[in-house]
C-alpha positions as CSV (number, residue, x, y, z in Angstrom):
1,M,-62.7,21.0,43.0
2,L,-59.1,20.6,44.2
3,V,-58.6,20.1,47.9
4,L,-55.3,20.0,49.7
5,G,-54.9,18.5,53.2
6,L,-52.0,19.1,55.5
7,N,-51.3,17.2,58.8
8,C,-48.8,19.3,60.8
9,S,-48.4,17.1,63.8
10,H,-46.9,13.8,64.6
11,D,-46.0,12.0,61.3
12,A,-46.6,15.2,59.2
13,S,-48.2,14.5,55.8
14,C,-50.0,15.9,52.9
15,A,-52.8,14.8,50.5
16,I,-54.5,16.2,47.5
17,V,-57.9,15.3,46.1
18,R,-59.5,16.3,42.8
19,D,-63.3,15.9,42.5
20,G,-63.4,13.3,45.2
21,E,-60.5,11.2,43.8
22,I,-57.2,11.0,45.8
23,I,-54.4,12.1,43.5
24,A,-51.6,11.8,45.9
25,D,-50.8,11.4,49.6
26,V,-47.5,11.0,51.4
27,Q,-45.9,11.3,54.8
28,E,-43.0,13.7,55.2
29,E,-40.8,10.9,56.6
30,R,-40.9,9.1,53.2
31,L,-39.2,12.1,51.6
32,S,-37.0,13.4,54.4
33,R,-35.9,9.9,55.6
34,I,-36.4,11.0,59.2
35,K,-38.5,8.5,61.1
36,H,-41.7,10.0,62.5
37,D,-40.8,13.4,61.0
38,S,-43.0,15.9,62.7
39,T,-41.8,19.2,61.1
40,R,-44.2,22.1,61.5
41,T,-45.0,22.1,57.8
42,P,-44.6,19.1,55.6
43,V,-42.8,21.1,52.8
44,R,-41.5,18.1,50.8
45,A,-44.8,16.3,51.0
46,L,-46.6,19.4,49.9
47,A,-44.3,19.9,46.9
48,Y,-44.8,16.2,46.0
49,C,-48.6,16.4,46.1
50,L,-48.8,19.6,44.1
51,A,-46.5,18.2,41.4
52,A,-48.4,14.9,41.3
53,A,-51.6,16.9,40.7
54,G,-50.0,19.2,38.1
55,V,-50.6,22.3,40.1
56,K,-48.4,25.2,38.9
57,D,-49.9,27.9,41.1
58,I,-51.3,27.5,44.6
59,N,-54.2,29.6,43.5
60,E,-55.4,26.5,41.5
61,V,-56.3,24.9,44.9
62,D,-59.9,25.5,45.9
63,L,-59.7,24.5,49.6
64,I,-56.9,23.9,52.1
65,G,-57.5,21.9,55.3
66,V,-54.9,21.9,58.1
67,G,-54.9,19.4,60.9
68,S,-52.8,19.9,64.0
69,N,-52.9,19.0,67.7
70,R,-50.4,21.6,68.8
């Protein structure tokens, strides 16, 4: 099972887990170079995590969880 997690609030981030093992996780600020980057959707972090997991099509992801306090 491939699970994608997005945090769309303060310090936006993304993580991807395959069969209970963390494949990748990163905060958007690490890629955008903007301290405490809180963009609505962590696009760079999302692309990084999908690439790290070898995902070619979003339909390969079984579950997407989105956290936000907005």
